N, C-alpha and C positions, 0 to 999 in steps of 0.2 A: 507507365506510372502516371495519375493524376496529379498535374500541379495546383496546387492550394497555398500561395505564400501568405494568405492572411490567416493570423491566429486568432481564432474566436474564443479561446479561454484566457488569455492574459486579461481582458477588460474584466471579467466576472472575479479574478484574486486581486484586480484593483480594487476594485467594489469593497471585497471583503475586508481588505487592508486599511479602507478609508473608513470600514465601520470599527476600526480597533482590533481586527484579529491578525497573527503573527502566521506569517504564508512562507515562513521560510521552511525548504525542504532541509531535514537533518540529514547529515551524513555523520559517519563515525570512524576513524583509523585506529586501529590496535596494532602497534607496533608489536614485531617479535618479542617475546619475552616479557611484555608489558602486560597488565590487568586493568590498566584504564582507558578509556577510548579518549580521543582528541576529537572535538566537534566541530565540523564545519557546516553552515547553512547557508543555502543559495535560495534566491528568492524565486518562487512558483513564476513569477511573471517573465522570467528569463529562462529557466530551465525548465524540463521535466525530470523525472527522476532519472531516467536513461543517459539523459543529456548532462545531467550534473554529474554523475559518476563519473562518464567519459570525459567531462573537464576536468576535474580534479586529477583523473590518473596520465592526462595530456600532460597538466601543468607540472606532474612529477617525472615527465619523462618517457611516459609508456606509449608506445606508438598504437595507435588505435584507428583503424581505415574506415571502416564501415560499420556502423552500429545496428544492432538488432533490427530487424525488419519483420512486419504484421505478416504471419503465415495463415490466418484463417481467411479463405476465399470471399464471405459475404463481401455485396458491395451496398453503396447506400440505395434507401428505399423510401419512397414518400411515404408508404403505408405504416413503416416503422416509425417516422417522424411524428406522422398522424397519431398513431398510437401513443406514443411518448408525451406528446402534447395533452392529449386529453386523460394520461394518468397522471401528469402533472397538476391537474385541477383538482384530483382526488384530496381527501383529507391525510393530513397528516399523522401518520399512526406511530409516537415515540415510543418507546421501550422505556419501562421504567427500572430505575436500578435501584438494589437493596441500599441501604446506610455503608456508605464507604468511609474511611478514614480520609477526612478532607485536606488535612495539611493547612498551613500558612493563606491567610487570603493573599491573592495576587491582585493589586490594585491595578497595575499596568499589564493586560494579556497581550500587549503588542510587542513581546519578547519571548525569548524561546521557553517552552513549557518545563517546569522542572521535574515534573513527574516522569521519568523514563528508565526504562532497562531493559537488559540486552543478553542474548546467548549467543557464544559462537561456537558451532560442532568442530570437532575434529575432523580429518578427512576421512577416517575410515568411518565416523558415523555418519558423515554427508554421502559416503558410497552405500551405506547400508538403505539408507533412505530412498535413494537411486534404486536400489535394487527391488524395495520393496514396491514402489511405484511402478517400475515396469512389469513385475509378477502379477499385479492385480490391475493392470491397464489404467491406470488413471496419472495425471501428471502430478507432479510436484507441488503445483500449485494447488489443485484441487485439493490433495493431502494435506497441506499444510492449513489450508482454510477450513477444512473440516475440524482440525484438533484445535485450530483457535477457537472456534466458536464453541466447541466442547469445554476449552477451559474457563470462557468469560462466563458461561450460563448460571454457575455457581453465585457471581455477584449480582445477578438480576432480581428483581422481586418475583418475578415469574419464570422458574426455571424452563416452563416447557413453551416460552414465549417463540415467536418466531423472530429471527436477528437477520435484518437487512444490511447488507454489504454493500460498498460501493468498490468497485475492481477496476482500476485504470485498464486502458486497452493500447496499447502501442500500435500508430498509424503509420510508423516509417515504412515506406517501400509503396506507400499509397499517395500519400499528401506529402508535399515539399515545404521546407521553409529555408531562409537565408542560411541561417545555421544549422549544423545538423544536429545541435545541443538543444536550440529552442524546442517549446512546445509541441510535441506531436502525439500527445495522448488524449485519447478520450477515455470512456467508462462504460461499463453494463453494473446493473443494479440484481444484486441475487438474494433472496431471501432463503435462509435455513433453517428448517425445522428440527424440532428435538431428535425424532426418530429417525433421520434420515443419515445414510451411511455415505461412505467416501463416493461411491460409484454415485450415487443421488445427486451429491455436491457438483461432481464432475459434470454430468450429464445438465445440469442447470446453467452453469458456466457456457457451455458448447450450445444450448438450446438457446440463451440469450446473443450469444455471438451468431447463432445461425438466424436469428430474427433479425438482425444488423441493429441489435439497440446502439453498439457502440457508433454506428454511423448516425444514427437518430440522434445521439446525444450531439456529435460532432457538428450535423447540420442545425440542430436547435441553438447551440451557440452561435453560429453563425449568423441566424437570425437577430441575435443579440446586438449586431452592431446597428440595426436600426433604432435601438431604445436610447434614452437619454442617460446618463451616469447615476442620476437620481432616480430612475425606476431600477437599474441594476442593483444598486444598494438596496434597494424597497424589497426586491425579490429574494435577495441573499437573504436579508434581515427577517425576513416572514417564511425563510425555508421554502420558495417555491422555484429555487434556482436549478433544482432537481425533479423527477418525476416522483421520488420517493423520500422520506426520511431515511437516513442511514445511521446505525450505530454506530459505524466507523468505517474508515477505508483500509483496504487490505491490497498492498501491491507487493509485487515480485518483482524484481530486475533481472530475474535470470541468472544464467551461468556465465559467469565472466573469465576467461584466460586458462581454461580447464588443461591447455598444454603446458601450461607455466612457461610462454614465453617472453612475458614481461619480468625482466630480472632487475629491474632498476631498484637500489633498496629502500628509498620512498615510498615503493608501492607496496613492498613485502608487509605480511601480516594479514589482518583480518579486517573486511569494510562491511560496515553498517548503514542502514537505510532505513528512516521513518517517514511516511507522507507527513504533512501538515495536518494539524487538526483544526476543527471550527465549532462556533457553538451549535452548527446544526448537524456535526460529525463528530463525535466527541473524542473518539480514538482514532490513533493512527497506527496501523501494523505493517512493517515492513522486512521484508527480506531479501538479500542477495547472496548468491554464490561465486565466491572469488577465489582462483586457483583451489577447486575443491573443497571450501571451506563453507558450509553454510551459515549465516547467520539471521537471527531473528530480533528485531528491535520493537518494542511497542512503548510510544509516549501518549498521555492523557490530556485532554484540554484542562485547562486551569479552572473552569468553571466545574469540570466534575471533582477533580483532586489536583492538590500540588504537593503530595505526597508521594516519593519514589517507591514506599513501600507496596502502593497499590499494583502498579504494572510491575514489579519486581515478582510478586507472587502470580500476577498473570502469566508471566515469562515463564516461572516456575513449573506451574500447572500446561502451560501448552508443551514445554520441553517433556514433561511427565507423560503426558497424553502421546505424543510422537513414540517415545522410547516404549510404551506399552504396546502399540500395534506392531513396532519394530519386532520384538519378542514374540508375540504373538505369530505373526507371518513368517517370519525367518527360522522360529523356532531355535533359536541360538542366543548366547547372551549379545546384549547390546553394547554396542563402542561409545562407552558414555564420552561425551564433548566436554568441551571447556566452556564453564558457564560463570561468565564474570558479570554480574549486574552492575551498572554505573549509575552513581547516587549523582553525578555532577552532570549539570547539563549546560 
């Protein structure tokens, strides 16, 4: 395992924070029998998504030894870094939104976004999603991203637009930090076209990993230590801190405690998660499966909307797309999950 105790990501989140962005990672806990989520926000300077969830569970008494490790074998590549750098010099191609309900103006965006909604599947529905993914030979990640993209399309000015997403990649097992909960995540960019299938999306994600784009991003941010704080702020403000402009970030924290060994009452129930949103990345879509119950959460940057009704519709359509696919592939009734969109941030 290559030791790398320098976090190249944190200075960039600090730059975003200095520009007035809220960089808290959103976590939610839905206690058994409850219909509202209790929200917690952890600064992305201190944690990544996996680390943040692990820290919250440990604080509640859960014993979690080793956090999820990277599985893809790709290694750092100077060619990948060069290609990524050249791509970052290209034009920013933003996707335009159709008119959305805006909600009240939020003058101070350095606080949690109020536009958020979520869905918590029952265990039976989560099992069906896994079955479909195994049957069709795609990952749950690819399956969810395809249906999220389809749910978002009707809200864009051009329904056939290519939609670019930022997908975090966990580097644990290949890089080391002083705390296992600190930032160990890089990312790849994937552009989804309207006619592409789940298999197409799956191939695109793995092609990006095969090109070592996550290592290129990590190495590029490491070079950022030679930049001054002012230049980092400029690159964030002008959307040059990533190779491409992204409609949003899509992050799946994976499968946690499927054998239900965590019995602490404070951990029981459903867990929710969403990555932060930025002016250059207006949607944060997050997924996590805890004790065989998958959750979906979407939040929107206040510059896009502050109305919870907008992400509520996105989540409803996301779930509908998933359930339609389950019915088609399994040819049997879908086990309807528990949909409780939260209006409070």
